[in-house]
N, C-alpha and C positions, 0 to 999 in steps of 0.2 A: 503492498500499498504505501503510495508516494504521500509525504507529508503537505500539507495546505502551504500556505505563506510565511515566510519566515520573520516572526513579528519583535522578536528580541533573542539576545545573548546575557546568560550570565554566568558566574559563579568560576571564572576564566582563571586558571593556575600554569603556574611556571613552575618546573621544576630542573632546576640546573645542579651545576656539580663542579668542581674547579677540578677539571682531568683535562683529557688531551682533547677532549671535546669542549674546552672552556673557552674558544673563540666562535664555535656556532652557537653558543650559550649568551655570548654575548650578543650576537647579532640577532637573535632571537628578542632578545629585553629590549635591542634596539628598533628591532620592527615593532614590538606593540608600541613601547615608549613613544614612537614615532605616528602613530595611528590613534593614539592619546586613548588607549585601550585598558581602564581599569584590569588589575590583575593583582594573584597574591602568587607572591613569588617565595618558594619552597627550596630552599640550597642545601644541597648533602653535599658537605665539603669533603666526609670522613668515608674515604674511598670502601672503606671496611663494612659501611651500610648500605651499599649500593646494591648488592646483589640480595640482599633481603627488602629493598624499596621494589626491584623490578618485582621479582615475586611475586610479593603484593600487589601490586600494578596488572598484573598479567593475570591477576583472576578473575581481572572487574570484567564485565561484557559493556563494548563502546556500541554507537552510532547506532542505527534507525534499523538495522540487520541482526544487531548482540552480537557482532563479531569478537572472536578472541584475538588479542594482540597480544603478540609476547616481546615484553620491553628487557631492552641489551643496552641500550646508553642512551645519558640525556644531551640535549633537551629532549624533554616531556611537554607539550604542553594539553590539556584539556579544557572546554569548557561546557555550556550544555543551552541545547538551541531551543527556544518555545515555538510552535508553530501557531496560527488562528484558531486549524481543529483541536488544540490541545493537546497533540501527541506531543511528545517531547523525547529531543534524541541526545544523549552525550556524544560529543565530538571529540577526535585526537590529532594533533599533529606530531611526529616527531620529528625535528628537524627544521631547518632553514626552507628547504625546498618546499614540504608541505606547506606547512604555515606560510607560505607568499600566494599560496594558492588556497589556501581554505575559506571557506565562509567569515571566519574569523576577519580575515582581514579585506575579503571583500566588502562585510556588513559591519564595518565597526561603529559606523553611527548607530548600531541597536545593540551594542553593548551597552549593561547597567548595572 
């Protein structure tokens, strides 16, 4: 079933870490900031905690098709989209390329 019109985006969270992926984390943060998107920043600087965080996130279901995503690296950006037919979809982007192509950036004005 296709969702109706997207009316708002809420609960944007950016998961980051200071690792070899730090440059991409910074670029994702800059993209969110440049688009004036309000978000919660969760920083996992201790590499010993990374795998347990990936494992926990990988148990969630994402998107309208409730797909499973196996997370293996930061950055991870997730948000909730609300449609006019009251359906709700959790969306996720992993890394800069997916974020740039996402509904979150394309519809930044709908973030509340």
